[in-house]
DODO-486644 format. One record per residue (C-alpha): x, y, z; chain; residue in one letter. Coordinates in nm, 2 decimals, decimal comma. Layout:
% residues N
{east->X&north->Y&up->Z&c->A&r->A};
...
//
This chain:
% residues 211
{east->4,84&north->-2,18&up->17,31&c->A&r->M};
{east->4,82&north->-2,08&up->16,94&c->A&r->V};
{east->5,14&north->-2,28&up->16,85&c->A&r->S};
{east->5,00&north->-2,60&up->16,99&c->A&r->A};
{east->4,67&north->-2,55&up->16,81&c->A&r->Q};
{east->4,84&north->-2,49&up->16,48&c->A&r->L};
{east->5,06&north->-2,80&up->16,53&c->A&r->W};
{east->4,77&north->-3,02&up->16,62&c->A&r->Q};
{east->4,57&north->-2,89&up->16,32&c->A&r->A};
{east->4,85&north->-3,01&up->16,09&c->A&r->N};
{east->4,92&north->-3,36&up->16,22&c->A&r->Q};
{east->4,82&north->-3,51&up->15,89&c->A&r->D};
{east->5,12&north->-3,33&up->15,72&c->A&r->L};
{east->5,35&north->-3,40&up->16,01&c->A&r->A};
{east->5,28&north->-3,77&up->15,98&c->A&r->Q};
{east->5,31&north->-3,75&up->15,60&c->A&r->A};
{east->5,66&north->-3,60&up->15,64&c->A&r->C};
{east->5,76&north->-3,86&up->15,90&c->A&r->L};
{east->5,64&north->-4,15&up->15,68&c->A&r->K};
{east->5,80&north->-4,00&up->15,36&c->A&r->H};
{east->6,06&north->-4,23&up->15,21&c->A&r->P};
{east->6,32&north->-3,96&up->15,22&c->A&r->F};
{east->6,28&north->-3,91&up->15,59&c->A&r->V};
{east->6,26&north->-4,28&up->15,66&c->A&r->Q};
{east->6,57&north->-4,33&up->15,45&c->A&r->G};
{east->6,76&north->-4,09&up->15,67&c->A&r->I};
{east->6,63&north->-4,28&up->15,98&c->A&r->G};
{east->6,75&north->-4,62&up->15,87&c->A&r->N};
{east->7,06&north->-4,50&up->15,68&c->A&r->G};
{east->6,94&north->-4,64&up->15,34&c->A&r->T};
{east->6,88&north->-4,30&up->15,17&c->A&r->L};
{east->7,08&north->-4,27&up->14,84&c->A&r->A};
{east->7,36&north->-4,04&up->14,90&c->A&r->R};
{east->7,30&north->-3,83&up->14,59&c->A&r->H};
{east->6,95&north->-3,76&up->14,72&c->A&r->K};
{east->7,08&north->-3,63&up->15,05&c->A&r->F};
{east->7,35&north->-3,43&up->14,87&c->A&r->A};
{east->7,08&north->-3,26&up->14,67&c->A&r->F};
{east->6,88&north->-3,19&up->14,98&c->A&r->Y};
{east->7,19&north->-3,06&up->15,16&c->A&r->L};
{east->7,25&north->-2,79&up->14,89&c->A&r->G};
{east->6,88&north->-2,69&up->14,87&c->A&r->Q};
{east->6,85&north->-2,68&up->15,25&c->A&r->D};
{east->7,16&north->-2,46&up->15,28&c->A&r->A};
{east->7,00&north->-2,21&up->15,04&c->A&r->F};
{east->6,68&north->-2,23&up->15,24&c->A&r->F};
{east->6,85&north->-2,17&up->15,57&c->A&r->L};
{east->7,01&north->-1,86&up->15,45&c->A&r->E};
{east->6,66&north->-1,72&up->15,37&c->A&r->A};
{east->6,55&north->-1,85&up->15,71&c->A&r->F};
{east->6,82&north->-1,66&up->15,89&c->A&r->A};
{east->6,73&north->-1,34&up->15,71&c->A&r->R};
{east->6,36&north->-1,39&up->15,80&c->A&r->A};
{east->6,47&north->-1,41&up->16,17&c->A&r->Y};
{east->6,66&north->-1,09&up->16,14&c->A&r->S};
{east->6,37&north->-0,91&up->15,98&c->A&r->I};
{east->6,14&north->-1,05&up->16,26&c->A&r->A};
{east->6,39&north->-0,92&up->16,52&c->A&r->A};
{east->6,38&north->-0,57&up->16,37&c->A&r->A};
{east->6,00&north->-0,58&up->16,38&c->A&r->K};
{east->5,98&north->-0,72&up->16,74&c->A&r->A};
{east->5,78&north->-0,47&up->16,96&c->A&r->P};
{east->5,99&north->-0,54&up->17,27&c->A&r->D};
{east->6,36&north->-0,59&up->17,35&c->A&r->W};
{east->6,31&north->-0,94&up->17,48&c->A&r->E};
{east->6,16&north->-1,06&up->17,15&c->A&r->G};
{east->6,44&north->-0,88&up->16,96&c->A&r->F};
{east->6,70&north->-1,08&up->17,16&c->A&r->G};
{east->6,52&north->-1,41&up->17,12&c->A&r->V};
{east->6,49&north->-1,37&up->16,74&c->A&r->F};
{east->6,86&north->-1,30&up->16,72&c->A&r->H};
{east->6,94&north->-1,60&up->16,93&c->A&r->N};
{east->6,73&north->-1,81&up->16,69&c->A&r->L};
{east->6,92&north->-1,67&up->16,39&c->A&r->A};
{east->7,24&north->-1,78&up->16,56&c->A&r->N};
{east->7,09&north->-2,13&up->16,58&c->A&r->G};
{east->7,04&north->-2,13&up->16,20&c->A&r->V};
{east->7,41&north->-2,03&up->16,16&c->A&r->L};
{east->7,50&north->-2,34&up->16,36&c->A&r->E};
{east->7,28&north->-2,55&up->16,13&c->A&r->E};
{east->7,47&north->-2,40&up->15,83&c->A&r->L};
{east->7,80&north->-2,50&up->15,99&c->A&r->R};
{east->7,67&north->-2,86&up->16,01&c->A&r->L};
{east->7,57&north->-2,84&up->15,65&c->A&r->H};
{east->7,92&north->-2,71&up->15,56&c->A&r->A};
{east->8,09&north->-3,01&up->15,74&c->A&r->S};
{east->7,86&north->-3,25&up->15,55&c->A&r->Y};
{east->7,94&north->-3,07&up->15,22&c->A&r->A};
{east->8,31&north->-3,08&up->15,28&c->A&r->A};
{east->8,30&north->-3,46&up->15,36&c->A&r->A};
{east->8,09&north->-3,53&up->15,04&c->A&r->W};
{east->8,25&north->-3,28&up->14,81&c->A&r->D};
{east->7,93&north->-3,08&up->14,76&c->A&r->V};
{east->7,98&north->-2,71&up->14,65&c->A&r->D};
{east->7,72&north->-2,52&up->14,85&c->A&r->L};
{east->7,82&north->-2,19&up->14,68&c->A&r->R};
{east->7,71&north->-2,33&up->14,34&c->A&r->G};
{east->7,37&north->-2,44&up->14,45&c->A&r->V};
{east->7,08&north->-2,34&up->14,22&c->A&r->K};
{east->6,75&north->-2,33&up->14,40&c->A&r->P};
{east->6,49&north->-2,57&up->14,26&c->A&r->Q};
{east->6,12&north->-2,48&up->14,23&c->A&r->P};
{east->6,02&north->-2,63&up->14,57&c->A&r->A};
{east->6,30&north->-2,45&up->14,74&c->A&r->T};
{east->6,22&north->-2,12&up->14,57&c->A&r->R};
{east->5,85&north->-2,14&up->14,66&c->A&r->R};
{east->5,94&north->-2,19&up->15,02&c->A&r->Y};
{east->6,20&north->-1,91&up->15,04&c->A&r->T};
{east->5,99&north->-1,66&up->14,84&c->A&r->D};
{east->5,70&north->-1,73&up->15,08&c->A&r->F};
{east->5,91&north->-1,68&up->15,39&c->A&r->L};
{east->6,08&north->-1,36&up->15,28&c->A&r->L};
{east->5,75&north->-1,21&up->15,14&c->A&r->A};
{east->5,59&north->-1,29&up->15,48&c->A&r->T};
{east->5,89&north->-1,15&up->15,67&c->A&r->A};
{east->5,89&north->-0,82&up->15,47&c->A&r->W};
{east->5,52&north->-0,78&up->15,44&c->A&r->G};
{east->5,37&north->-0,90&up->15,77&c->A&r->S};
{east->5,38&north->-0,83&up->16,14&c->A&r->D};
{east->5,61&north->-1,02&up->16,37&c->A&r->V};
{east->5,34&north->-1,26&up->16,48&c->A&r->G};
{east->5,27&north->-1,39&up->16,13&c->A&r->L};
{east->5,64&north->-1,41&up->16,06&c->A&r->I};
{east->5,67&north->-1,64&up->16,36&c->A&r->A};
{east->5,38&north->-1,85&up->16,23&c->A&r->V};
{east->5,54&north->-1,89&up->15,89&c->A&r->A};
{east->5,88&north->-2,00&up->16,04&c->A&r->M};
{east->5,75&north->-2,23&up->16,32&c->A&r->L};
{east->5,66&north->-2,54&up->16,11&c->A&r->P};
{east->6,02&north->-2,58&up->16,01&c->A&r->C};
{east->6,14&north->-2,58&up->16,37&c->A&r->M};
{east->5,87&north->-2,78&up->16,52&c->A&r->R};
{east->5,86&north->-3,03&up->16,24&c->A&r->L};
{east->6,23&north->-3,10&up->16,24&c->A&r->Y};
{east->6,23&north->-3,14&up->16,62&c->A&r->G};
{east->5,95&north->-3,39&up->16,58&c->A&r->F};
{east->6,12&north->-3,58&up->16,30&c->A&r->L};
{east->6,45&north->-3,60&up->16,49&c->A&r->G};
{east->6,28&north->-3,72&up->16,81&c->A&r->Q};
{east->6,07&north->-3,98&up->16,63&c->A&r->Q};
{east->6,37&north->-4,12&up->16,43&c->A&r->L};
{east->6,57&north->-4,14&up->16,75&c->A&r->A};
{east->6,30&north->-4,30&up->16,95&c->A&r->Q};
{east->6,45&north->-4,65&up->16,93&c->A&r->N};
{east->6,81&north->-4,55&up->16,94&c->A&r->G};
{east->7,03&north->-4,40&up->16,67&c->A&r->I};
{east->7,22&north->-4,64&up->16,46&c->A&r->G};
{east->7,57&north->-4,55&up->16,32&c->A&r->E};
{east->7,53&north->-4,46&up->15,95&c->A&r->H};
{east->7,58&north->-4,17&up->15,72&c->A&r->A};
{east->7,29&north->-3,97&up->15,86&c->A&r->Y};
{east->7,33&north->-4,04&up->16,23&c->A&r->S};
{east->7,46&north->-3,68&up->16,30&c->A&r->E};
{east->7,15&north->-3,54&up->16,13&c->A&r->W};
{east->6,92&north->-3,73&up->16,36&c->A&r->I};
{east->7,13&north->-3,64&up->16,67&c->A&r->R};
{east->7,11&north->-3,27&up->16,58&c->A&r->T};
{east->6,74&north->-3,25&up->16,53&c->A&r->Y};
{east->6,65&north->-3,49&up->16,82&c->A&r->S};
{east->6,88&north->-3,31&up->17,06&c->A&r->G};
{east->6,78&north->-3,08&up->17,35&c->A&r->S};
{east->6,95&north->-2,78&up->17,20&c->A&r->E};
{east->6,74&north->-2,78&up->16,89&c->A&r->F};
{east->6,43&north->-2,85&up->17,09&c->A&r->E};
{east->6,50&north->-2,55&up->17,30&c->A&r->Q};
{east->6,52&north->-2,33&up->16,99&c->A&r->L};
{east->6,18&north->-2,47&up->16,87&c->A&r->A};
{east->6,03&north->-2,39&up->17,21&c->A&r->V};
{east->6,16&north->-2,04&up->17,20&c->A&r->Q};
{east->6,00&north->-1,98&up->16,86&c->A&r->L};
{east->5,67&north->-2,13&up->16,99&c->A&r->E};
{east->5,68&north->-1,89&up->17,28&c->A&r->S};
{east->5,72&north->-1,59&up->17,04&c->A&r->L};
{east->5,44&north->-1,72&up->16,83&c->A&r->C};
{east->5,22&north->-1,75&up->17,14&c->A&r->D};
{east->5,31&north->-1,40&up->17,25&c->A&r->R};
{east->5,26&north->-1,22&up->16,92&c->A&r->Y};
{east->5,00&north->-1,42&up->16,73&c->A&r->T};
{east->4,62&north->-1,45&up->16,74&c->A&r->S};
{east->4,43&north->-1,76&up->16,64&c->A&r->D};
{east->4,30&north->-1,63&up->16,31&c->A&r->T};
{east->4,22&north->-1,80&up->15,97&c->A&r->P};
{east->4,53&north->-1,62&up->15,82&c->A&r->L};
{east->4,75&north->-1,77&up->16,09&c->A&r->A};
{east->4,61&north->-2,12&up->16,01&c->A&r->H};
{east->4,65&north->-2,08&up->15,64&c->A&r->S};
{east->5,00&north->-1,94&up->15,67&c->A&r->T};
{east->5,12&north->-2,23&up->15,90&c->A&r->Y};
{east->4,96&north->-2,49&up->15,67&c->A&r->R};
{east->5,12&north->-2,35&up->15,36&c->A&r->Y};
{east->5,46&north->-2,37&up->15,53&c->A&r->A};
{east->5,39&north->-2,73&up->15,63&c->A&r->M};
{east->5,30&north->-2,81&up->15,26&c->A&r->L};
{east->5,63&north->-2,65&up->15,16&c->A&r->C};
{east->5,81&north->-2,88&up->15,40&c->A&r->E};
{east->5,65&north->-3,19&up->15,25&c->A&r->R};
{east->5,72&north->-3,07&up->14,90&c->A&r->D};
{east->6,08&north->-3,00&up->14,99&c->A&r->F};
{east->6,13&north->-3,37&up->15,09&c->A&r->F};
{east->5,95&north->-3,48&up->14,78&c->A&r->Q};
{east->6,17&north->-3,28&up->14,55&c->A&r->A};
{east->6,48&north->-3,43&up->14,71&c->A&r->A};
{east->6,34&north->-3,78&up->14,69&c->A&r->W};
{east->6,26&north->-3,73&up->14,32&c->A&r->E};
{east->6,60&north->-3,60&up->14,24&c->A&r->N};
{east->6,78&north->-3,83&up->14,00&c->A&r->S};
{east->7,13&north->-3,67&up->13,96&c->A&r->A};
{east->7,32&north->-3,83&up->13,68&c->A&r->S};
{east->7,63&north->-3,85&up->13,89&c->A&r->E};
{east->7,56&north->-4,06&up->14,21&c->A&r->K};
{east->7,77&north->-3,96&up->14,51&c->A&r->L};
//
């Protein structure tokens, strides 16, 4: 399966993300709240682009089944955005006023350029790292139980069976529409690098007003 080969080829970046202090801080509840608030706003901006990429992929799907699955995946993103909105309301974060930072813009520009300019197989490849990585991170952080802290719901969301099902659905589309090519490998790895840089940007954020 192409999806499994791509994931295995990028285990170095998957482990780098898991061990990143931002992710570890989510896992044990020690992450500074202003760093998570920054991430929350940037991720909401990213997810809007992600949902649009799914819709473009649906329009390009060569069969009706693929069209339906891509739309189902887009609905999953809308659920994620609702989770972000609940966090934002609790922490008084204005998601409408978010200005995308360079790491966020690099990722969304890459996703949308791939969505508009590539076939449906490569779109699935570009989107898959986000889904598979977050499922992996959630499951790893939940491995020894989920403590009760500010980020418990984040871990429950991404370690849950509903999110895993969405990741598996995208993997199946990737396997259906994608060939094992150098372009697929470079596209997947670039998205994984964007994920790592996204966490790093949030970690480096030093907002003057701590939440």
